[in-house]
C-alpha positions in Angstrom: 16.5 -30.3 -36.7 17.6 -28.3 -33.7 21.4 -27.8 -33.2 21.3 -29.5 -29.8 19.6 -32.6 -31.3 22.2 -32.8 -34.1 24.9 -33.3 -31.4 23.3 -36.5 -30.2 24.8 -39.6 -31.6 22.0 -42.1 -32.3 22.9 -45.6 -33.4 22.2 -47.2 -36.8 18.7 -47.9 -35.7 18.1 -44.3 -34.7 18.3 -45.1 -31.0 20.3 -44.0 -28.0 20.4 -45.6 -24.5 18.8 -43.5 -21.8 19.6 -44.0 -18.1 17.0 -42.9 -15.6 18.6 -41.8 -12.3 16.8 -40.6 -9.1 17.7 -36.9 -9.0 17.9 -36.9 -5.2 19.6 -40.2 -4.3 21.6 -40.9 -7.5 20.1 -44.5 -7.6 19.9 -45.9 -11.1 16.3 -46.7 -11.7 16.3 -48.2 -15.2 17.8 -48.1 -18.7 15.7 -47.7 -21.8 16.0 -46.4 -25.4 15.1 -43.1 -27.0 14.7 -42.1 -30.6 14.6 -38.5 -31.9 10.9 -38.1 -31.2 11.1 -39.5 -27.7 14.0 -37.2 -26.8 12.2 -34.2 -28.2 9.0 -35.0 -26.4 10.9 -35.6 -23.1 12.5 -32.2 -23.5 9.2 -30.5 -24.3 7.1 -32.2 -21.6 9.7 -32.7 -18.9 8.3 -36.2 -18.4 10.3 -39.2 -19.6 9.3 -40.7 -23.0 11.1 -43.7 -24.4 11.1 -45.8 -27.5 9.8 -49.3 -26.9 11.8 -51.7 -29.1 9.4 -54.6 -28.5 6.3 -52.6 -29.3 8.0 -50.4 -31.8 6.3 -47.2 -30.6 6.8 -44.4 -28.2 6.5 -45.4 -24.5 5.4 -42.7 -22.1 6.8 -44.0 -18.9 3.9 -44.5 -16.5 1.1 -44.4 -19.1 -0.3 -47.7 -17.8 1.0 -47.8 -14.2 0.8 -44.1 -13.3 4.5 -44.2 -12.3 5.7 -41.3 -14.5 9.2 -39.8 -14.3 9.4 -36.0 -13.9 12.6 -34.9 -15.6 14.8 -32.5 -13.5 17.9 -32.6 -15.7 19.0 -34.1 -19.0 22.7 -34.8 -19.7 24.7 -36.2 -22.6 27.9 -38.3 -22.0 31.3 -37.3 -23.4 30.9 -39.5 -26.5 27.4 -38.0 -27.0 25.9 -41.5 -27.3 24.2 -42.0 -24.0 21.5 -39.9 -22.4 21.2 -39.5 -18.6 17.8 -38.4 -17.2 17.8 -37.2 -13.6 14.2 -37.9 -12.6 11.7 -37.8 -9.8 10.1 -41.2 -9.9 6.4 -40.6 -9.2 4.9 -43.3 -7.0 8.4 -44.5 -6.0 8.2 -47.5 -8.4 10.2 -47.6 -11.7 10.2 -51.3 -12.3 7.3 -53.3 -13.7 8.0 -55.8 -10.9 6.8 -53.3 -8.4 10.3 -52.3 -7.2 11.9 -48.9 -6.9 14.7 -49.8 -9.4 15.0 -52.3 -12.2 18.4 -53.2 -10.9 17.2 -55.4 -8.0 19.2 -58.6 -8.7 22.7 -58.9 -7.1 25.2 -61.6 -8.1 26.2 -63.4 -4.9 28.3 -66.5 -4.0 26.3 -69.5 -2.9 27.3 -70.2 0.6 29.7 -73.2 0.8 30.1 -73.3 -3.0 32.1 -71.6 -5.7 28.9 -71.1 -7.7 27.2 -67.8 -8.1 23.5 -66.9 -8.3 21.4 -63.8 -8.8 19.4 -62.8 -5.7 16.7 -60.2 -5.4 17.9 -57.7 -2.8 15.3 -54.9 -3.1 11.7 -55.3 -1.8 8.6 -55.2 -3.9 6.9 -52.0 -3.0 3.7 -52.5 -4.9 2.2 -55.7 -6.3 2.5 -55.7 -10.1 -1.0 -57.2 -10.3 -2.3 -54.0 -8.7 -0.1 -51.7 -10.8 -1.3 -53.2 -14.1 -4.8 -54.2 -13.1 -6.8 -54.5 -16.3 -4.1 -53.2 -18.7 -2.8 -56.6 -19.9 -6.1 -58.4 -20.5 
């Protein structure tokens, strides 16, 4: 195992959280998980590869949608247990809902009430039905 990879603190399941951030704007696009193989493949290809916990396999971001993430920089936090990928989001859509970012819900007060609710505040840029046409049949 490479010296740089030995420094990365994976959890008991062999995973580390990975934040994808737009390399130009700084916007947080998504959070996913990586294992050793995903991180090594990301470094080698300079295209984001994650570990899908639900599918239990490598997930090459954009393999179905075409919305890949070109990696410009990889950082490791001070505790060495979170990866930050500074990426160029190809196609401008990171979220499976067709939005630029997965973080499109904002917690707002309901007018005239003390209650709170989550409101979508970012537009759908591409209809998810068009993004995944024929891939989930």
